C-alpha positions in Angstrom: 67.2 -58.0 -105.0 64.8 -55.9 -103.0 67.6 -55.3 -100.5 70.0 -53.9 -102.9 70.2 -50.2 -102.0 72.0 -47.2 -103.6 74.6 -46.9 -100.8 75.7 -50.7 -101.4 75.6 -50.0 -105.3 78.0 -46.9 -104.7 80.2 -48.8 -102.5 80.6 -52.2 -104.5 81.3 -50.4 -107.8 79.7 -50.9 -111.3 80.9 -54.6 -111.9 79.6 -55.9 -108.5 76.2 -54.9 -109.1 75.7 -55.7 -112.7 77.7 -56.0 -115.7 78.6 -52.6 -117.6 78.3 -54.1 -121.1 75.1 -56.1 -120.3 73.3 -53.1 -118.7 74.3 -51.1 -121.9 72.8 -53.6 -124.3 69.7 -54.0 -122.0 68.9 -50.3 -121.5 69.4 -49.7 -125.3 66.9 -52.4 -126.3 64.5 -52.2 -123.4 63.8 -48.7 -123.1 64.0 -47.6 -126.7 60.2 -48.1 -127.2 59.3 -45.2 -124.8 61.4 -42.6 -126.6 58.3 -41.4 -128.5 56.4 -38.0 -128.6 52.9 -39.6 -128.5 51.8 -40.2 -125.0 49.4 -43.1 -125.6 52.2 -45.2 -127.4 54.7 -44.1 -124.7 52.4 -45.2 -121.9 51.6 -48.5 -123.5 55.4 -49.2 -124.1 56.4 -48.5 -120.5 53.6 -50.9 -119.1 54.9 -53.6 -121.0 58.4 -52.8 -119.8 57.4 -52.6 -116.2 55.5 -56.0 -116.4 58.6 -57.6 -117.9 60.6 -56.2 -114.8 58.0 -57.5 -112.3 58.5 -61.1 -113.7 62.3 -61.0 -114.0 64.5 -60.0 -111.1 67.7 -60.3 -112.8 66.8 -57.9 -115.5 65.3 -55.5 -112.7 68.6 -55.7 -111.0 70.5 -54.8 -114.2 68.3 -51.8 -115.2 67.7 -50.5 -111.4 70.3 -47.5 -111.9 68.6 -46.6 -115.2 65.0 -46.6 -113.5 66.5 -44.2 -110.9 67.5 -41.8 -113.7 64.4 -42.1 -115.5 62.4 -41.2 -112.3 64.5 -38.2 -111.8 65.5 -36.8 -115.1 63.1 -37.9 -117.9 61.3 -34.6 -119.3 58.0 -36.8 -119.8 55.8 -36.4 -116.4 53.8 -39.7 -117.4 57.1 -41.7 -117.3 58.6 -40.1 -114.1 55.5 -40.9 -112.1 55.0 -44.6 -113.2 58.6 -45.4 -112.6 58.5 -43.7 -109.4 55.3 -45.7 -108.3 56.9 -48.8 -109.5 60.1 -48.2 -107.5 58.1 -47.6 -104.2 56.2 -50.8 -104.8 58.9 -53.2 -106.1 61.9 -51.8 -104.5 61.1 -49.9 -101.4 64.5 -50.4 -99.8 66.5 -49.5 -102.7 65.7 -45.9 -103.7 68.5 -43.5 -102.9 68.1 -41.3 -100.0 70.7 -38.8 -100.7 69.2 -35.8 -102.6 72.6 -34.6 -103.6 72.8 -37.9 -105.8 70.2 -36.4 -107.9 71.9 -32.9 -108.4 73.2 -32.0 -111.8 76.2 -30.0 -110.6 78.4 -29.8 -107.5 79.0 -26.1 -108.3 75.4 -24.6 -108.8 72.7 -24.3 -106.2 70.0 -26.9 -107.2 67.6 -24.4 -107.6 69.6 -22.5 -110.2 69.7 -25.6 -112.6 66.2 -25.9 -114.7 64.1 -28.7 -113.9 62.9 -31.0 -116.4 59.5 -29.4 -116.4 60.8 -25.9 -116.8 58.8 -24.2 -119.4 61.4 -22.6 -121.3 63.5 -25.7 -121.9 61.1 -28.7 -121.3 60.4 -29.0 -125.2 64.1 -28.9 -125.8 64.5 -31.6 -123.1 62.0 -33.8 -124.6 63.5 -33.7 -128.0 66.8 -34.6 -126.6 65.4 -37.5 -124.6 63.7 -38.9 -127.7 66.9 -38.8 -129.7 69.4 -40.1 -127.1 67.4 -41.9 -124.4 68.4 -39.5 -121.6 68.5 -35.8 -120.6 71.9 -35.8 -119.0 72.9 -33.5 -116.1 75.4 -31.5 -118.6 72.4 -30.6 -120.7 70.2 -29.6 -117.9 72.9 -27.4 -116.8 73.2 -25.9 -120.3 69.6 -25.4 -120.0 70.3 -22.0 -118.2 71.4 -20.8 -121.7 69.1 -22.8 -124.4 70.6 -21.3 -127.3 74.1 -22.9 -126.2 72.3 -26.1 -125.3 70.8 -26.2 -128.8 74.2 -25.6 -130.4 75.9 -28.2 -128.3 73.3 -30.8 -129.1 73.3 -30.0 -132.9 77.3 -30.5 -132.6 77.2 -33.8 -130.8 74.7 -35.0 -133.0 76.7 -34.1 -136.2 80.0 -35.5 -134.9 78.7 -38.7 -133.6 75.6 -39.4 -135.7 75.8 -37.9 -139.1 77.4 -39.0 -142.1 81.1 -39.3 -141.8 84.1 -41.7 -142.8 84.2 -43.3 -139.5 81.7 -45.8 -138.0 79.6 -44.5 -134.9 80.9 -46.9 -132.6 84.5 -45.9 -133.6 83.7 -42.2 -133.0 82.5 -43.2 -129.6 85.7 -45.0 -128.9 87.8 -42.1 -129.9 85.8 -39.8 -127.7 86.5 -42.4 -124.6 90.2 -42.4 -125.5 90.1 -38.4 -125.8 88.3 -38.0 -122.3 90.5 -40.3 -120.6 93.5 -38.1 -121.1 91.9 -35.7 -118.6 90.4 -38.0 -116.2 87.1 -37.0 -117.1 85.0 -40.0 -115.7 81.6 -38.7 -116.5 82.3 -38.3 -120.1 84.2 -41.6 -120.3 81.1 -43.3 -118.8 78.6 -41.4 -121.0 80.5 -42.5 -124.2 81.0 -45.9 -123.0 77.3 -46.3 -122.7 76.8 -44.7 -126.3 79.4 -47.0 -127.5 77.4 -50.1 -126.4 74.2 -48.4 -127.7 75.8 -48.1 -131.1 76.7 -51.9 -131.2 80.3 -51.4 -130.1 82.3 -54.6 -129.2 82.3 -54.7 -125.5 85.6 -56.3 -125.1 87.1 -52.9 -126.3 86.3 -51.4 -123.2 88.5 -53.6 -121.4 91.7 -52.2 -122.6 92.7 -50.2 -125.8 94.8 -53.4 -126.6 91.6 -55.1 -127.4 90.6 -52.5 -129.9 91.9 -52.8 -133.5 95.3 -51.8 -134.1 94.2 -48.9 -136.2 92.7 -47.3 -133.1 95.7 -48.0 -131.2 97.8 -46.1 -133.2 95.8 -43.1 -132.3 97.3 -43.1 -128.7 100.4 -40.7 -129.5 98.3 -38.5 -131.4 95.7 -38.1 -128.7 98.4 -37.4 -126.3 99.8 -34.6 -128.4 96.4 -33.0 -129.1 95.6 -33.0 -125.4 98.7 -31.9 -123.9 101.2 -30.5 -126.5 99.4 -29.9 -129.8 102.2 -27.6 -131.0 104.6 -30.6 -131.2 102.2 -32.1 -134.0 104.1 -32.5 -137.3 103.6 -33.9 -140.7 105.7 -36.9 -139.7 103.0 -37.8 -137.2 100.4 -37.5 -140.0 102.4 -39.6 -142.3 103.0 -42.5 -139.8 99.2 -42.7 -139.4 98.4 -42.4 -143.1 101.0 -45.1 -144.5 101.5 -48.8 -144.2 99.2 -51.4 -142.8 96.0 -50.5 -140.8 96.6 -46.9 -142.1 94.1 -44.0 -142.0 92.9 -42.1 -144.8 93.0 -38.4 -144.6 89.2 -38.2 -144.5 89.2 -40.6 -141.4 92.1 -38.7 -139.7 90.5 -35.2 -140.1 87.3 -36.5 -138.5 89.4 -38.2 -135.7 91.3 -34.9 -135.1 88.0 -33.0 -134.7 86.4 -35.6 -132.3 89.6 -35.3 -130.2 89.9 -31.6 -130.1 86.1 -31.4 -129.4 86.1 -34.0 -126.6 89.4 -32.5 -125.1 87.8 -29.3 -124.6 84.5 -30.6 -123.6 86.2 -32.2 -120.7 87.1 -28.8 -119.4 83.5 -27.6 -119.8 82.2 -30.8 -117.7 84.7 -30.4 -115.0 84.7 -26.8 -114.8 81.1 -26.6 -114.2 81.0 -29.3 -111.7 78.8 -31.7 -113.3 78.0 -35.0 -111.6 77.3 -38.3 -113.3 73.8 -39.6 -113.6 73.0 -42.4 -111.1 73.7 -45.1 -113.8 77.0 -43.7 -114.6 78.4 -43.2 -111.2 81.9 -44.9 -110.9 83.0 -43.3 -107.8 81.6 -42.4 -104.3 81.5 -38.4 -104.0 82.6 -36.8 -100.9 80.0 -34.8 -98.9 82.1 -31.6 -99.6 81.9 -32.3 -103.2 78.5 -30.9 -103.6 77.0 -27.3 -103.3 76.3 -26.0 -99.9 74.0 -23.2 -98.9 76.8 -21.6 -97.1 78.6 -21.2 -100.4 78.8 -17.5 -101.2 78.6 -16.8 -105.0 80.9 -13.6 -104.9 82.7 -11.5 -102.3 83.3 -7.8 -101.9 86.6 -8.0 -104.0 84.7 -9.7 -106.9 82.0 -7.2 -106.6 84.3 -4.3 -106.9 86.2 -5.8 -109.5 82.9 -6.4 -111.6 82.2 -2.4 -111.1 85.7 -1.5 -112.5 85.3 -3.9 -115.4 81.8 -2.3 -116.3 83.6 1.1 -116.3 86.3 0.0 -118.6 84.0 -1.8 -120.9 81.6 1.3 -121.2 84.4 3.3 -122.7 84.6 3.9 -126.2 86.4 0.8 -127.7 87.4 2.0 -131.1 91.2 2.5 -130.0 91.1 -1.3 -128.9 90.1 -2.8 -132.4 92.0 -4.8 -134.7 92.9 -3.6 -138.2 89.9 -3.6 -140.6 90.1 -6.4 -143.1 92.1 -8.9 -141.1 90.7 -12.2 -140.4 90.5 -11.5 -136.8 88.5 -8.3 -137.4 85.9 -10.0 -139.5 85.5 -12.7 -136.8 84.8 -10.3 -134.0 83.2 -7.6 -136.2 79.8 -9.7 -135.8 80.7 -9.9 -132.0 80.0 -6.3 -131.1 83.1 -4.3 -132.4 82.0 -1.1 -134.5 82.9 -1.6 -137.9 84.0 1.9 -138.7 87.2 1.8 -136.4 90.0 3.5 -138.0 92.7 3.2 -135.2 94.3 0.5 -133.3 97.2 0.1 -131.0 100.5 -0.9 -132.2 101.3 -4.6 -132.9 103.3 -6.5 -130.5 106.9 -6.6 -131.8 108.4 -9.6 -133.1 111.8 -8.5 -132.1 113.2 -10.4 -129.3 114.0 -7.6 -126.5 114.2 -7.8 -122.7 112.1 -5.7 -121.1 110.6 -5.3 -117.4 107.5 -7.0 -116.7 104.4 -5.3 -117.2 102.2 -4.7 -114.0 98.7 -3.8 -113.5 99.5 -0.2 -112.5 100.7 0.9 -115.7 98.4 -1.0 -118.0 96.3 2.2 -118.3 99.3 4.3 -119.3 100.4 2.0 -121.8 96.9 1.8 -123.2 96.7 5.5 -123.3 100.2 6.1 -124.9 99.3 3.4 -127.5 102.5 1.3 -126.6 102.8 -2.2 -127.8 103.4 -5.3 -125.6 106.9 -5.9 -124.2 108.1 -9.0 -125.7 110.5 -11.6 -124.3 111.6 -14.4 -126.4 108.5 -13.9 -128.6 106.0 -14.1 -125.6 104.0 -11.1 -124.2 105.2 -10.4 -120.6 101.7 -10.7 -119.5 102.2 -14.5 -119.8 105.1 -14.3 -117.6 103.7 -12.1 -115.2 100.6 -14.4 -114.9 103.0 -17.4 -114.2 105.2 -15.8 -111.8 102.1 -14.3 -109.7 100.7 -17.9 -109.5 103.9 -19.7 -108.8 104.7 -17.0 -106.1 101.4 -17.6 -104.4 100.9 -20.4 -101.7 97.7 -22.7 -102.0 95.5 -22.6 -99.0 94.7 -26.0 -97.6 92.2 -28.0 -99.6 92.6 -25.7 -102.6 94.8 -25.6 -105.8 97.0 -23.2 -107.1 96.3 -22.1 -110.7 99.4 -24.0 -112.3 99.3 -27.6 -111.9 102.0 -28.4 -114.2 105.6 -27.5 -113.5 108.9 -28.5 -115.3 110.7 -31.5 -113.7 113.2 -32.7 -116.1 115.1 -31.5 -119.2 112.8 -33.3 -121.5 110.1 -30.6 -120.4 108.0 -33.5 -118.9 105.7 -32.1 -116.4 104.0 -33.5 -113.2 100.7 -32.3 -111.6 100.9 -31.6 -108.0 97.5 -30.0 -107.7 94.9 -32.7 -108.2 92.2 -32.5 -105.8 91.2 -35.2 -103.5 88.1 -36.2 -105.4 89.9 -36.4 -108.8 92.4 -38.6 -107.1 89.9 -41.0 -105.7 87.9 -40.9 -108.9 91.3 -41.9 -110.6 91.8 -44.8 -108.2 88.5 -46.3 -109.4 88.2 -45.1 -113.2 91.3 -46.8 -114.9 91.6 -44.2 -117.6 95.1 -45.7 -118.5 93.3 -48.5 -120.1 92.3 -46.0 -122.7 95.2 -43.8 -123.1 98.3 -46.2 -122.6 99.6 -44.4 -119.5 98.2 -42.3 -116.8 100.4 -39.3 -117.4 97.9 -36.9 -118.4 99.3 -33.6 -117.4 99.3 -30.4 -119.5 102.8 -29.6 -121.1 103.5 -25.7 -120.8 104.4 -24.1 -124.0 108.2 -23.6 -124.0 109.0 -20.4 -125.8 112.7 -21.1 -125.8 112.4 -24.2 -127.5 114.5 -25.1 -130.6 112.1 -27.4 -132.0 109.0 -25.3 -132.6 108.6 -21.7 -132.9 105.5 -19.4 -132.1 102.5 -20.2 -134.1 101.3 -16.8 -135.9 97.7 -16.5 -136.6 98.4 -14.3 -139.6 100.5 -17.2 -141.2 97.7 -19.9 -140.6 94.2 -19.1 -139.2 91.0 -20.8 -139.2 89.0 -18.7 -141.6 91.5 -18.8 -144.3 93.2 -22.1 -143.9 91.7 -24.2 -141.3 88.2 -24.0 -142.2 88.6 -24.9 -145.8 90.6 -27.7 -145.2 88.5 -29.4 -142.7 85.5 -28.7 -145.0 87.4 -30.7 -147.8 87.9 -33.8 -145.7 84.9 -33.7 -143.4 82.1 -31.8 -145.3 79.8 -29.5 -143.1 81.9 -29.9 -139.8 83.4 -26.4 -140.1 79.9 -24.8 -140.4 78.8 -26.7 -137.3 81.9 -25.7 -135.3 81.6 -22.2 -136.4 77.9 -21.9 -135.4 79.0 -22.6 -131.7 81.7 -20.2 -131.8 79.7 -17.4 -133.3 77.2 -17.8 -130.7 79.6 -17.4 -128.1 81.3 -14.4 -129.6 78.1 -12.6 -130.3 75.7 -13.4 -127.3 75.9 -10.8 -124.6 72.6 -11.3 -122.7 73.5 -8.2 -120.9 76.7 -9.6 -119.6 78.4 -8.4 -116.6 74.9 -7.0 -115.5 75.4 -4.0 -117.6 73.2 -2.9 -120.6 75.8 -0.3 -121.6 78.9 -2.2 -121.7 80.3 -3.7 -124.9 81.7 -7.1 -123.7 83.2 -7.7 -127.0 86.8 -6.6 -125.8 86.4 -8.9 -122.6 85.4 -11.9 -124.7 88.3 -11.3 -127.0 90.5 -11.1 -124.1 89.5 -14.6 -123.1 90.1 -15.7 -126.5 93.6 -14.2 -127.0 94.6 -15.5 -123.5 94.0 -19.1 -124.2 95.4 -19.1 -127.7 98.6 -17.8 -126.0 98.7 -20.3 -123.6 98.9 -22.6 -126.5 101.7 -20.7 -128.3 99.6 -18.9 -130.7 100.5 -15.3 -131.2 98.1 -12.9 -132.9 100.3 -9.8 -134.5 96.7 -7.8 -134.5 96.3 -7.8 -130.8 97.4 -5.7 -128.1 98.3 -7.9 -125.2 98.2 -5.5 -122.4 94.5 -5.3 -122.7 94.2 -8.9 -121.3 95.7 -7.5 -117.9 93.3 -4.9 -118.3 90.2 -6.8 -118.2 91.0 -10.3 -116.9 92.2 -10.5 -113.1 94.2 -13.0 -111.6 91.4 -15.3 -110.3 89.8 -15.4 -113.8 92.9 -16.1 -115.6 93.7 -18.9 -113.0 90.3 -20.4 -113.7 90.7 -20.2 -117.7 94.2 -21.7 -117.5 93.0 -24.5 -115.5 89.7 -25.3 -117.4 91.7 -25.3 -120.7 94.9 -26.8 -119.6 94.4 -29.0 -116.9 90.9 -29.4 -115.9 91.4 -32.5 -113.6 92.9 -29.9 -110.9 89.8 -27.9 -110.8 87.9 -27.7 -107.5 84.6 -25.9 -106.4 86.5 -22.9 -104.8 87.8 -22.1 -108.5 84.3 -21.8 -109.9 82.6 -20.1 -107.0 85.4 -17.4 -106.8 86.7 -16.7 -110.1 87.2 -12.9 -110.0 84.1 -11.2 -110.9 80.6 -11.2 -109.6 78.9 -13.0 -112.5 75.6 -14.9 -112.8 75.7 -18.5 -113.4 74.6 -18.3 -117.0 77.5 -15.8 -117.5 79.9 -18.2 -116.0 78.6 -21.1 -118.4 79.2 -18.6 -121.2 82.7 -17.9 -120.5 83.6 -21.4 -119.7 82.4 -22.3 -123.2 84.0 -19.5 -124.9 87.5 -20.5 -123.3 86.9 -24.0 -124.4 85.9 -22.9 -127.9 89.4 -21.1 -128.2 91.2 -24.3 -126.9 89.3 -26.5 -129.2 90.3 -24.2 -132.2 93.8 -23.7 -130.9 94.2 -27.6 -131.0 92.5 -27.9 -134.4 94.9 -25.3 -136.0 97.8 -27.3 -135.0 96.4 -30.6 -136.2 95.0 -29.1 -139.3 98.3 -27.4 -140.0 100.1 -30.7 -139.8 97.6 -32.2 -142.2 98.2 -29.3 -144.6 101.9 -29.5 -144.5 101.6 -33.5 -145.1 99.5 -32.9 -148.3 102.1 -30.4 -149.5 105.1 -32.6 -148.7 106.0 -33.1 -152.6 105.5 -29.2 -153.5 
């Protein structure tokens, strides 16, 4: 076993070195005793573990990847030090030599990500390790914004561990199903490990057909929420809540929240270039997947674009505000909008009219004149402009264009043509179809000309007045947890865009409304030309990818997404876009539940 090296481990695959289910059970029981804050108890437990490993080569072989992770990512220095010494003594030929295997993200410079000994995050990392048995790469990257890390940990803990109608292992399995829709091997592996730690049946991980029929019945719901949530109807809810192996509404609402959360989380993980920890690796990374010192965070065009954005956001934004008293006004008032605004640009018209496309050259004129957004078939022209710009552009070799889904049949079925080499190679190793029934995971563009659904208008059904009360009725407490994340993203500025004088609320709101329009949600209290005023082509492309088809994201999309932003700002914007995506899907799901509960009215 001393000859088993990291490269052999990577090339042979997880099943060749050790059984995933066996390793999950072993790690859960073997290392639980070191998850304590007292150093004396921790050291005593670790010495007992290492003594056992010295006498059992098979056990050592099984937990070798976990030892590597603990030697690098454990926030307790005593554990890192002792395990590192143990590995050098017992397995001198097996320690990985490629430093990039330890890097938390392929998109960030290693020195940017807080170390496990960083004074501002170490205490939080220790709390996370004691609770979960690992401080993941994603959590370390979120350490750049500790307040977002705390909110994320609180949400994950509530969804996966706190009281709720579904057993813990079922929640993990539903999360696995959700992450498989977007080929997110990192989250699939992470949730598989947590599923086993929650004493889940290992045979379920072989294929969804081995899971209970009740879980299998979720496949269609999972697909719709991931790729076409606007097609979800009360009939879908009826099918799941009636007959044998049916779901209660309490269970189903928790399931919808889990799916929407993990669908959006896939975009964050892939959009930030998170690398799997060594014990979760399912694929061999290409050398060009990793951050290189030659990578430039921003170019001159991005620097100039940022200066212009600062100028725009430094103006008086009173005229950009929604009407006082509207649900959207109340939501964004706490995020920096002045509460005494009395004027607002006219609403987008509901009337279907033909109009010329709005280009960036006359945005300011439209803004100054107070003109409303031209609408074609109920959709602001800025959406059509964005799509036409992106479809007209030609992707350079090795990069993807911003739109990965394009119509291929009259049924509206779409096929991605922009998946990167790395995502394809990972797909070959990670069999996502076993959890989602098929491998067709492409986002389906919202069809504004469809006869089967209409534009979802936020004034008719919104989160504050309708979604929040409904989700609290069936899954008490979750609405408050989700709102705490959202309010943080909407109110946190941290001198964003490197300008203390700029009010970034209009910028953040433009991201929010842009994502909602991608999902067919229209806000009559928003003037859509503002989107093209503050979001440039590159940033819109990144947002569209990260929310609609994250499996197509490449490092170039993140490094050059339109503005000269700091790493923490990029994390902030990615999270905000995903919170908007999560709420959009939740609105469709909860609206269908509401329609079902009112079926006899």
